[in-house]
PLY file of the C-alpha trace (Angstrom):
ply
format ascii 1.0
element vertex 143
property float x
property float y
property float z
element edge 142
property int vertex1
property int vertex2
end_header
130.75 -165.19 30.35
128.63 -165.13 33.42
125.40 -163.19 33.74
127.09 -160.86 36.23
129.80 -159.88 33.76
127.21 -159.40 31.00
125.15 -157.19 33.31
128.20 -155.11 34.19
129.09 -154.80 30.50
125.57 -153.64 29.64
125.62 -151.05 32.44
128.99 -149.68 31.34
128.20 -149.75 27.60
124.88 -147.91 27.93
126.36 -145.38 30.35
129.38 -144.79 28.08
127.10 -144.21 25.09
125.07 -141.61 26.97
128.13 -139.87 28.38
129.90 -139.84 25.02
126.89 -138.27 23.29
126.57 -135.68 26.05
130.27 -134.85 25.92
129.96 -134.31 22.17
127.19 -131.74 22.71
129.52 -129.77 24.96
132.37 -129.90 22.45
134.51 -132.28 24.50
135.26 -134.61 21.57
137.72 -133.62 18.84
136.04 -132.20 15.73
137.23 -135.06 13.51
135.25 -137.64 15.52
132.38 -135.45 16.66
128.77 -135.86 15.54
127.61 -132.42 16.71
130.67 -130.77 18.21
128.75 -128.07 20.04
125.46 -127.26 21.68
124.07 -125.21 18.77
124.59 -128.04 16.29
122.88 -130.39 18.73
119.93 -127.99 18.97
119.66 -127.98 15.18
119.64 -131.80 15.15
117.07 -131.87 17.96
114.86 -129.65 15.82
115.31 -131.93 12.78
114.27 -135.10 14.60
111.41 -133.40 16.45
109.64 -131.42 13.69
106.29 -131.61 15.50
107.64 -129.78 18.58
107.41 -125.96 18.52
110.81 -124.38 17.90
110.51 -122.42 21.16
110.53 -125.74 23.08
113.54 -127.29 21.30
116.09 -125.96 23.84
114.00 -127.42 26.67
113.76 -130.79 24.93
117.53 -130.78 24.36
118.26 -129.88 27.98
115.87 -132.52 29.34
117.26 -135.22 27.03
120.85 -134.35 27.91
120.14 -134.18 31.64
118.34 -137.54 31.48
121.24 -139.14 29.63
123.78 -137.86 32.14
121.69 -138.84 35.18
120.81 -142.27 33.77
124.47 -142.88 32.88
125.72 -141.98 36.34
123.14 -144.15 38.07
123.92 -147.07 35.76
127.65 -146.65 36.41
127.26 -146.84 40.18
124.45 -149.38 40.08
121.80 -147.32 41.84
118.27 -148.55 41.08
119.71 -150.31 38.05
116.48 -151.95 36.88
114.59 -148.64 37.00
117.26 -146.58 35.24
117.85 -149.30 32.66
114.14 -149.29 31.85
114.07 -145.48 31.67
117.15 -145.64 29.42
115.34 -148.09 27.16
112.35 -145.78 26.86
114.59 -142.76 26.18
116.47 -144.65 23.48
113.24 -145.98 21.97
111.81 -142.45 21.88
115.00 -141.26 20.18
114.83 -144.14 17.67
111.21 -143.40 16.83
111.92 -139.67 16.47
114.78 -140.45 14.12
112.68 -142.95 12.16
109.71 -140.64 11.59
111.79 -137.56 10.80
114.87 -138.74 8.89
114.13 -142.38 8.08
115.05 -145.79 9.45
118.59 -146.06 8.06
120.17 -143.73 10.64
118.50 -145.63 13.45
120.05 -148.86 12.19
123.42 -147.26 11.40
123.68 -145.93 14.96
122.22 -149.11 16.51
119.65 -147.15 18.50
117.12 -150.01 18.55
119.91 -152.36 19.66
120.85 -149.99 22.47
117.21 -149.71 23.54
116.92 -153.50 23.50
120.09 -153.80 25.58
118.71 -151.33 28.12
115.42 -153.22 28.38
117.31 -156.51 28.74
119.42 -154.97 31.51
116.24 -153.88 33.30
115.22 -157.56 33.59
118.49 -158.75 35.15
117.80 -158.95 38.88
121.06 -160.36 40.24
123.23 -157.57 41.66
126.91 -157.27 40.78
129.19 -154.38 41.72
126.17 -152.17 42.33
125.55 -149.56 44.99
122.16 -151.19 45.57
123.94 -154.27 46.93
125.58 -152.25 49.67
122.44 -150.26 50.45
120.42 -153.46 50.73
122.99 -155.15 53.01
123.21 -152.09 55.23
119.45 -151.85 55.70
119.04 -155.58 56.43
0 1
1 2
2 3
3 4
4 5
5 6
6 7
7 8
8 9
9 10
10 11
11 12
12 13
13 14
14 15
15 16
16 17
17 18
18 19
19 20
20 21
21 22
22 23
23 24
24 25
25 26
26 27
27 28
28 29
29 30
30 31
31 32
32 33
33 34
34 35
35 36
36 37
37 38
38 39
39 40
40 41
41 42
42 43
43 44
44 45
45 46
46 47
47 48
48 49
49 50
50 51
51 52
52 53
53 54
54 55
55 56
56 57
57 58
58 59
59 60
60 61
61 62
62 63
63 64
64 65
65 66
66 67
67 68
68 69
69 70
70 71
71 72
72 73
73 74
74 75
75 76
76 77
77 78
78 79
79 80
80 81
81 82
82 83
83 84
84 85
85 86
86 87
87 88
88 89
89 90
90 91
91 92
92 93
93 94
94 95
95 96
96 97
97 98
98 99
99 100
100 101
101 102
102 103
103 104
104 105
105 106
106 107
107 108
108 109
109 110
110 111
111 112
112 113
113 114
114 115
115 116
116 117
117 118
118 119
119 120
120 121
121 122
122 123
123 124
124 125
125 126
126 127
127 128
128 129
129 130
130 131
131 132
132 133
133 134
134 135
135 136
136 137
137 138
138 139
139 140
140 141
141 142
């Protein structure tokens, strides 16, 4: 496999993971495969993995996390500022992994490959060659 194909795969895989998780929060996955299944269940989980955050701020944290995942996913899909959004994705995933680790233990983090996903996002942020990215067309147009 070439580096370009690997980069494309990383972009699509990270974006798909974010979009799938977000879709689950809105109840768009069937119940038999769903982790949360609805927004209220996601809020309860957000509270569990963020016990140090006041309960009144949990909805805000959930909204910000979900918005970030959707925005990061869309930008990774189209290849807009890929290095930046890959790095931000890595930090978001690392924050999620650490929250899970300190609240529910390390096993869930490993079972859901959150550290692996964070590592993949950070690796993607270091790949400079453009391939099927909006940035390629923006750069050519401005040159």
